[in-house]
C-alpha positions in Angstrom: 0.0 0.0 0.0 1.3 3.5 -0.8 0.4 6.8 0.7 0.5 10.1 -1.3 2.2 12.7 0.9 0.7 15.5 -1.1 -2.9 14.5 -0.3 -4.6 16.9 2.1 -4.9 15.7 5.7 -8.7 15.4 5.8 -10.5 12.1 6.4 -9.4 9.3 4.1 -11.1 6.1 3.0 -9.4 2.9 1.9 -11.2 -0.2 0.7 -9.4 -3.3 1.9 -9.3 -6.6 0.0 -9.1 -9.9 1.9 -5.8 -11.6 1.2 -7.4 -15.1 1.5 -10.1 -14.7 -1.2 -9.4 -11.3 -2.8 -12.9 -10.0 -1.8 -13.2 -6.3 -1.3 -14.5 -5.3 2.2 -17.9 -3.7 2.0 -17.0 -1.0 4.6 -14.0 1.3 4.0 -11.5 1.9 6.7 -11.8 5.5 7.6 -9.4 7.9 9.4 -6.7 10.5 9.1 -3.1 10.9 8.1 -0.6 13.1 9.9 3.1 13.5 9.3 4.2 10.3 11.0 1.0 8.4 11.7 -1.8 6.9 9.5 -4.7 5.8 11.8 -7.9 4.3 10.3 -10.9 2.4 11.7 -13.8 0.3 10.5 -16.4 -2.4 11.3 -16.1 -5.9 9.8 -18.1 -9.1 10.1 -16.0 -12.0 11.4 -17.6 -15.4 12.1 -21.1 -13.8 12.0 -20.1 -11.2 14.6 -19.5 -7.5 14.1 -16.0 -6.5 15.1 -14.2 -3.2 15.2 -10.8 -2.8 13.7 -8.0 -0.2 14.1 -5.2 0.0 11.6 -2.2 2.2 12.3 1.0 2.9 10.4 3.7 4.8 12.3 7.2 5.9 11.3 6.1 6.2 7.7 8.9 8.5 6.8 11.6 6.3 8.2 13.5 3.3 6.8 11.5 1.0 9.1 7.8 1.9 9.2 5.6 -0.1 11.6 2.1 -1.5 11.1 -0.4 -2.4 13.8 -3.8 -4.0 13.6 -6.2 -4.2 16.6 -9.5 -6.1 16.5 -12.2 -6.2 19.2 -15.8 -7.2 19.6 -18.4 -5.1 21.4 -19.4 -8.2 23.5 -15.9 -8.6 24.8 -15.6 -5.0 26.0 -16.3 -4.8 29.8 -16.8 -1.7 32.0 -14.7 -1.3 35.1 -16.6 -1.5 38.4 
C-alpha cells in the first residue's frame, strides 16, 4: 500500500481486500493521516459477529515503518466496576 504525501490531511477512506479470497470489504477503513501516523478504523463481520478494527502505520517517513492492527468485539468490552 502506498500513501500520497501531497494529499490533504482530511478524512481518508481505503477499501481493503481480503488476502485469502481477494474479496473487497464492504465498509471502507476511515481515518486521518498526519506526518508520522496513519490511523484508520472500521467495522467488519467475522464469524457472523460485528467486530471493530483499528489499523495504524507509524514511522512512515523512516526506513523501518511499523504496522499495527487491533480487532475487538463489542461483547468482549467490559466496563470497570
